[in-house]
N, C-alpha and C positions, 0 to 999 in steps of 0.2 A: 405529358408535359415534361420537358427536360428539367433535370435537376442539376444543381451544381455538383461537380465531382467531389468525392470525399477526399480529404487530405489524409493520406496513410502515413502514420508515424510508426515504423517498425519497432522502435524502442518502447513506445507507449503500449503497443500490442503485447509485448512480452518483456517486461522489465527484468525479470529474473534471468532470462537468457542474455539480455544485454549486459547485465551486471556480471554474469559469469564470463562472458566473452571479454569484457573490459578487464576483469581480474586476471584472466589468462594472458592478455596482452601486457598487463602490468608485470607479471612474472617474466615474460619473454623480454620485456624492456630492461628489467633489472639484470637478467642474464646477459643481454647484449652489452650493457654498461660494464659488467664485471669482465666479460670477454674482451671488450675493447681495452680495458686497463691491463689485461693479462698479455695481450699480443702487441700493443702499441705503447708508445711513451710520448712524453712532451706535449706539444700543442694538440696533436691528433687525439690523444687520450683525454686531455683536459677539456677541450672545446667540444669534442664528440660527447663526452660525459655531460657537459652542460646542456647540450641539445636533448640528450636522452632523459635528463632530469626533468625537463619541461614536458616531454612526452609522457613520462611516468605520472607527473601531476595531472595531465590531461586525462589519463586513464582512470585515475582516482576520482576525478570530477565525475566521469561517466558512471563509475561504480556507485557513487553517492546519488547521482541524479541521472538515471538512465535515459530520460527523455530530453536531456539537454541537447541543444543544437551544436553542431561542430564548431560554429563560430563562437558561441558562448563558452564552450568547453575550452577551446584554445585561448580565448581572452582571459578566462579565469586562471588557467594554468600559467599563462604569461604574467599576469598580474601577481600571482603568488611567487613566481620565480624572481621577478624584479623586486618585490617587497622583501624577500629574504636576502637578496643581494644588497639592497640598500640598508637593511638591518645590520649588515656586516660593517657599516661605517661606525657602528657603536661597538662597545666592548662585549656585549652579551654573547654573540655567537662564538667569539674567540674563547671566552671563558668556558662556555658549554662544550666547545670542541676539545679543550684541554682535559675536561673531566670525563668525556664520553665519546666513544667511537661513533655511536649513533648520532650524537649531537654534531659531530664533525661531518658525517655523511649527509645529514639533513640540512644543516645550517651553514656549513662551510666555516671559514674563519676570517677571510680577508677580502675586502671589496676589490673587484677587478673589472673596470669598465667594459672590456671586450666581452665579458660573460653576458652582458645585457643583449648584445647582438646574437650570440649563440642560443640564448633562451628563445629569442624570436624565431630563429631557424627551427628549433624544436617545436615551437607552437605551430609554425607553418606546416611542418612535416606531419605533425599529429592531426592538424586540421584536414590536410589532404587525405590521409589514411581514413580518418573518421568519416569524412564525406563520402569516400569511395565505398566504405563498408555499409554505411546507411543506404546509399543508392542501390547497392547490390541487394541488401535485405528488402528494400522497398520494391525493387523490380521482382524479386522472388515472391514477395507477398502479393503483389498485383497479379502475377502469373497464377498463383494459387487461387486467388479470388476469381479470375477469369476462367480458369480451368474448371472450377466448381460451379460456375454459373450455368443455367440451363442453356445448352447449345453453345457454350463457350469453349474455345480451343486455344486461348491465349494469344 
């Protein structure tokens, strides 16, 4: 009797590996942002940094919830980016930015409408990479299952 195919979730199969990979990507993302600021200036550095900020938030979502789908991770990162940007309409981020470098890096200080677009670009880029990595892991997991099955050759 045929059975329904199993849904293979590579993140659910090995959440520690997923968390470590996401943490590694987070470190690379921070490095890319710092590198971008070191070698460029103006709009390229600013808006590239905005996109990378959302990519970083997406990786942190995956660290916290390794089984999250790429769409939910991207949506969560985008929502957080936009919420922080809209928070800049208040005086809170500006005040925290004056008191702390970390506050300035995390919260910014001034609302800038174009940032909203670049956060969406970062979410889309993160979604694309996350989807590709999960597909690759899924294909690798299926290959391993097929190769270990009796008479299976993948």
